[in-house]
C-alpha positions in Angstrom: 96.3 91.6 112.9 97.1 95.3 112.9 98.1 96.5 109.5 101.2 98.6 109.5 101.4 101.2 106.8 104.6 101.9 104.9 106.7 104.7 106.1 107.9 107.3 103.7 111.3 105.7 103.9 109.9 102.3 102.9 107.9 103.9 100.0 111.2 105.4 98.7 113.1 102.2 99.5 115.7 104.0 101.5 117.0 103.8 105.0 115.9 106.3 107.7 119.3 107.9 107.7 119.5 108.4 104.0 121.0 111.6 102.8 119.1 114.1 100.7 121.1 112.9 97.7 119.9 109.3 98.4 116.3 110.5 98.7 116.5 112.4 95.5 118.1 109.7 93.4 115.8 106.9 94.8 112.8 109.1 94.2 113.8 109.8 90.6 114.4 106.1 89.8 111.1 105.1 91.4 109.1 107.9 89.7 110.4 106.8 86.3 109.3 103.3 87.1 105.8 104.2 88.3 105.0 107.2 86.2 101.5 106.9 84.9 102.6 107.8 81.4 105.2 105.0 81.4 103.3 102.4 83.4 99.7 101.5 82.7 99.3 99.4 85.8 96.5 101.0 87.9 98.6 100.5 91.1 101.3 102.7 89.7 99.3 105.9 89.9 98.7 105.3 93.6 102.3 104.4 94.1 103.2 107.6 92.3 101.1 109.6 94.7 102.8 107.8 97.7 106.2 108.6 96.2 105.3 112.3 95.8 104.0 112.6 99.3 107.1 110.9 100.7 109.5 112.9 98.6 107.8 116.2 99.6 108.2 115.5 103.3 111.6 114.0 103.3 113.1 116.7 101.1 111.9 119.5 103.4 114.1 119.5 106.6 111.3 121.0 108.8 108.7 118.5 107.7 111.2 115.6 107.8 112.1 116.5 111.4 108.5 116.5 112.4 107.8 113.2 110.5 110.8 111.6 112.1 109.6 112.6 115.5 106.2 111.1 114.8 107.8 107.9 113.6 109.7 107.6 116.8 106.5 108.2 118.7 104.8 105.6 116.6 102.2 107.9 115.0 103.8 108.6 111.7 102.1 106.5 109.2 102.0 107.0 105.5 98.9 108.6 104.1 96.1 106.1 104.3 95.1 106.0 100.7 95.2 102.3 101.0 92.2 101.4 103.0 89.0 101.0 101.1 85.5 100.4 102.2 84.0 97.5 100.3 80.4 96.4 100.5 80.1 92.7 101.3 77.5 92.5 98.5 80.2 93.7 96.0 82.7 91.0 97.0 83.1 87.7 95.2 81.9 84.5 96.9 84.3 81.6 96.6 82.1 78.5 96.9 85.0 76.1 97.2 86.7 77.9 100.1 83.6 79.4 101.7 85.0 82.9 101.7 84.3 86.3 100.3 87.1 87.9 98.5 88.1 91.2 96.9 91.0 91.8 94.5 93.8 94.0 95.9 95.8 96.3 93.6 98.9 94.3 94.4 97.4 91.3 92.7 96.7 89.5 96.0 93.3 89.1 97.6 91.4 90.2 100.7 89.7 87.2 102.0 87.1 86.9 104.8 84.9 84.0 105.9 81.4 84.3 107.2 82.5 83.2 110.6 85.1 86.0 110.7 82.4 88.5 110.0 80.1 86.9 112.6 82.9 87.4 115.1 83.0 91.1 114.1 86.3 91.2 112.3 85.4 93.5 109.4 88.9 94.9 108.8 90.7 92.4 106.6 94.3 92.5 105.3 95.4 91.5 101.9 97.3 88.2 101.6 99.9 89.8 99.4 100.7 93.2 100.9 100.1 95.4 103.9 96.9 97.0 102.7 93.6 96.4 104.4 90.0 97.0 103.6 86.9 97.7 105.8 84.0 95.4 104.9 80.6 97.0 105.2 77.9 94.5 105.9 74.6 94.3 107.8 74.5 91.8 110.5 72.5 88.8 109.4 69.3 88.8 111.4 69.0 85.1 111.3 72.0 84.9 113.7 70.1 86.7 116.4 67.3 84.8 118.0 64.6 87.3 118.9 61.5 86.5 120.9 
């Protein structure tokens, strides 16, 4: 399905009508939790970047207004630092399930079967979060019968 990216409000874990005070305090708390110095988890540095981007926009009345307008119009998505391109050859093959998989930074997995790929679905979502990756692969020539 379509992957919806987190809004800046979701990143900061606040409601869309949060006050500047709420934004500030939530940002401070989350930054402490995810600061690269404090947290060695590789997902934290990315989370940290998301927090900074969200904070920067929501604390600036002009940017926030623009962002809110975009949200209403359905175009305001968080910066897409989430979507990776992964070469099919780099993915792990799960013999048992008959799927290719790739680890997501949330600890979940992106999973895709050969038949999915044959149908042309090369954008796959993580089973554990809202991220998605684009699988790069060359169409298997065996599938096409040529004269």
